[in-house]
N, C-alpha and C positions, 0 to 999 in steps of 0.2 A: 493466577496470582492471588494472594490473600494478605490479610493483615494490613500493615501500613502501606504496603506497595499498592494496594487497591485504591488508596486515596490519593495517589500521585505524590510526586516529590515537590519540594519548594520550587518557586520560580527560578528558571535558569537565566532569564534575561531580565534586567532591571524593569520593574513595573513602572508604567507611565502614570501620570496623574491626569486622566482625561477629563474633559469638560463633563459636568454632571448630566448634560443633555445628550451626550454621545450615546449611540445605540450600543449596548453590550452584546458582543457576539462571541460565541464559542465555535472554534474551528477544530474539528477532529481531523488530524492530519497524518503526516508520514508519507506524503506523495509529492510529486513535482507540482501537481495542481494546487495542493495546499500551500506549498512554499510560494508559488506565484501569486496566490490570492492574498496571503498575509503581507507579502511585499508591497502589494498595491494598497491594502487597507492601512498599512502602517503610515502611509503618506496622507491619509484622510483623517482629519480631526473629528469628523462626525461619527467615527466608530471606535469603540474601545474593545480590542480583540484579545482573546486568550487562545493560544494554540495548544492543543492537547496531543501528546504522542504516547503510543502504547508502551514504549520503553524497551523495544526489542534490540535497539542499537545502543551500545554503551556510550558512544560519543556522537550524539546527533549534531547535525549542522546547526550553527547558531542562526537564529531568526530575529527579525527586528521587532518582535512583539513579546509580551510575557508568555512564558511556556510552563506547562505542567507535564510531568511524565509519570505514566503508570495507569492502571485501571481505576475505575470509579467505584467498583463494588457492585456491579450488576445494574439492572434497571433502576432499582430503588436508590442506589448510591448516585447514579448519574442524575436522576430526577431531583434528588436533594441538592446536589452541587449546583445544578442549573438554577434552582429556586433561591438558594442562599447567596448566589452571586448575581442575582438580578438579570440573568441572561434573557435577552429579548429575541434572539434568533440563533439557530444552530446550523452550521454547515458541515455535513458529513463528507469530507474529502479524503476518506480513508482508502486503502487499497481495495480493488474489486473483490479480493478474496478475504477481506476482513468482515465476514458475514455476521459474526457475533456482535461486534460493536455497532454495526449498522442496524441490526435488529434491536439492540438495546436503545439506540438513539431514537428509533421510530417509536418504541414503546414509551420511553421517558418523555419525549416531546408531546406525544399524544395525550399522556396522562396529565401533563402540566399545561396543555394548550399553547405550547411554544412553537412557532413556525420552524419547520425543518426543510432544508434543501439538500439533496445529494448531488455531488459532482461525480459523474460516472463517465469516464472516458470510453469511447466506442471500442468494442472488442475487435480483435483482429479477424479478418476474413480470409479464408483460403483462396489463394490466387493460382493461376496456371503455373505449374512447375512445383507447387508445394506438395510434399509427401507427408501428410499428417495422419496420425492415429490419435483421435480424440478420446479421452477417458474421463470418467466422472470425478475422480479424485486422485490425490498423489499415490495412495496405496495401490490403485489400479495400474499405475505406471509400471510396477514391478512385473506383472504378468505380461504387459504389452511389450516389454523388452525381449521376451522369449528366452529359450534355454541356451542358445548359442552365445558364447562369450563375446562381448562387444566393448568398445571404448565409448563410455557414456558421459556426455557433458551435462551436468546437473545445474540448472539455474532456477531453482525453486526456493532459494533462501535456506538458511541454516536450520530453521525450526523443524522441518519435516524430512530431513535426509535420512533419519534413522531407519525408515521403512525399507530402504534399499539394502540393509544388512541381510534381508531375507534372500537376496540374490548376490552372494559374494563372489560368484564366478565372473562377474563383469569387472572391468577396470573403470574407475570413476574419476572424473575431473569435476570438482565442486568449486564453483565460484560464488563467494558470498562476501558481504561487507564485514560481518563478524567472523572470527576464526571458527572453523568447524570443530576443532578439538577432537574429542573421542566420540562425537555424535554418530559417526558412521564407521563402525569397526569392521573393515574389510581388508583383505591382504593387499589390494592394489588401489591406492587412493592418492590423488594429487589434489591438494587443497590450495586454492588461490584466493587470497583476501584482496578484494578490489572494489572500488566504488565507481559506478558509471557516472555519466553516460559514456558509452562506447560507440565509436563510429563504425560504419559498415566495413571500412578497411581494417579497423582494429579486430573486428569479429572474424573476418575472413582469415586474417593472418593467424589469430589465436587458434581457430579450429584446424587450420592446416598444420601448424606447428605441433599441436597436441594430438594430431592424427585422430580427431573425433570421428566416430562412426554413426552416432545418433545423438540428437539434442533432446533433452527432457526439460520442459518449461511449463509455465501456466499462461493462460490466455489473459494476460494483464491488460492488453490493449494499449493504445496511445503510441506516440512517436518515440518516446525516450528510449525504450528497450527493444523497439522493432528491428534494429539492425541485425540482431542475432537470427531473427526469422528470415530476413532477406539473405543473410549470409548462408544459412542452411539451404535455401532455395538455389542460390547460385552455385553452391558446392555439390548439389544433388544429394544432400543428406536427409534422411528421414527425421521427423519430429514427432515425439510423443507429447501431446499437449493436453493440459488439464482444463476442462470446461469450467466456466464460471459457476459459482454457487448461486442459488436463488437469493435475491435480496428483497427487502421490503418495497412495496409499491408506494413511493413518495415522490413529490415533485423533484425533477432532476434536470440538470444541465450538463453539457459535455466538458466544460472547461472553466477556468478561473474568471474569464470575462463574463460568462453567463451568471456566475455566482455574484459577482460584483453588481451587475445590473439588477439582479433580484434583491440584493440588500438595499441598493439605492431606492428601489421602488417601495420596499417595506418602510424605509426611513421617511420617505416623502409622505406616505399614507399616515404614519404615526404622527408626524409633525402637523398634519392638517386637522387632526382630531382636537 
């Protein structure tokens, strides 16, 4: 992203008028954990929260706090935005595969001396009955699928499906929030626009009706999208799964409750000074 988009869009939710003593918090979101956290913080008068979204979804769900959409313009742009808005704490609750913004947040907060906490849901672990082929990135999934034609269920989001055009002999079922459009030009493609969460029963039924032969996904972790992993296990389907990227070493908690506790501790320490 470049230009005006790098600076984010105007607020999508009416800005509140917080008490001047409220701690100003930036939440980098786009996940269920971020939504859970801002829902709790919105009820707390001690925090003035802004939620930032990357802008990959055209119609994001409304949230009960002021929002901005789009990039910041790299590390320098993020550091400048934090300083100009008097941010006292940053919560990185982005997707586990949003490595760039996580790295930018660590660098910007480090440069400005602003406390940073990451919310990192635990990765999925292989269980008995799982048939996983773990690969380093989405591009490596193509080779992992092999030369024989297969019915492939892609649940990696719309942004990276284009790499599978290098293997047009497979039949693809792509499920994403945003329409796939012409991102994957292959002769046999079924595009499903849907927003989860999906239950285990939903996933088993979907995979059976679509005659899925292999699932391709990322190790996003957490409970929200785990049913597809369990469904594949129960149906005896192989899974090509992308390992998580390396992320900055910063203080981290696994969920929204941990982030709220961290913020409350920071607030208490600030108010004692």
